[in-house]
C-alpha positions as CSV (number, residue, x, y, z in Angstrom):
1,M,49.1,181.6,60.7
2,V,50.6,184.3,63.5
3,M,54.4,184.3,63.0
4,E,56.6,185.6,65.4
5,M,58.9,187.7,63.5
6,D,62.1,189.4,65.4
7,V,62.4,192.7,63.1
8,K,65.7,194.5,63.5
9,P,66.8,197.8,61.7
10,V,69.9,197.2,59.8
11,R,72.8,199.9,58.3
12,S,72.7,199.5,54.6
13,R,72.0,201.3,51.6
14,D,69.7,199.0,50.2
15,L,68.0,197.1,53.0
16,A,65.9,198.8,56.1
17,L,64.6,195.9,58.3
18,I,65.6,192.5,58.4
19,G,63.0,190.1,60.6
20,Y,63.0,186.2,61.2
21,D,60.8,183.7,62.1
22,Q,62.5,180.4,63.4
23,A,59.5,178.6,63.7
24,T,58.7,179.0,60.1
25,W,62.2,179.8,58.6
26,I,60.8,182.7,56.9
27,L,63.1,185.7,56.2
28,E,61.7,189.2,55.6
29,V,63.3,191.7,54.0
30,V,62.1,195.6,54.1
31,F,63.9,197.6,51.2
32,R,65.0,201.3,51.4
33,A,63.6,202.0,47.8
34,G,60.2,200.1,48.9
35,G,59.2,196.6,48.7
36,V,58.7,194.0,51.8
37,Y,59.5,190.6,50.6
38,R,59.5,186.7,52.5
39,Y,61.9,184.5,51.8
40,Q,61.1,180.7,52.5
41,G,63.0,178.1,54.1
42,V,66.0,180.4,55.3
43,P,68.1,178.8,58.2
44,E,68.7,180.4,61.1
45,S,72.5,180.5,60.3
46,V,71.9,182.0,57.3
47,Y,69.9,185.0,59.1
48,H,72.8,184.7,61.6
49,A,75.3,185.2,59.0
50,L,73.5,188.2,57.2
51,M,73.2,190.3,60.6
52,T,76.7,189.4,61.5
53,A,78.0,190.5,58.0
54,S,80.1,193.7,57.1
55,S,77.7,194.0,54.2
56,H,74.2,193.4,55.3
57,G,73.6,194.3,51.2
58,A,76.4,192.6,49.4
59,H,75.5,189.4,51.9
60,F,71.8,189.4,50.8
61,Q,73.2,189.7,47.1
62,K,74.9,186.7,47.3
63,H,73.7,184.3,49.6
64,I,70.0,184.6,49.9
65,K,68.5,186.9,46.9
66,N,68.5,184.4,44.3
67,Q,69.2,181.1,46.6
68,Y,65.5,181.3,48.1
69,A,62.2,181.1,47.0
70,F,59.8,184.6,48.0
71,T,56.8,186.4,48.3
72,K,56.6,190.0,47.7
73,V,54.6,191.1,50.6
74,S,54.0,194.9,49.6
């Protein structure tokens, strides 16, 4: 499977990069402390809310971290 991941850097103490693939609803999060995770079944609206949140880290913790299944990529 080839994903068309749109990856963007974010200003956050915990998060470094956030990527999203519209076709598969996969959200990829790269953490500053290390680790890349892919969250499955994330609607585009949730991705947009994350990207426009005043605090990316707080929004991630509250609305994504324990809400969606994930796979650790590295």
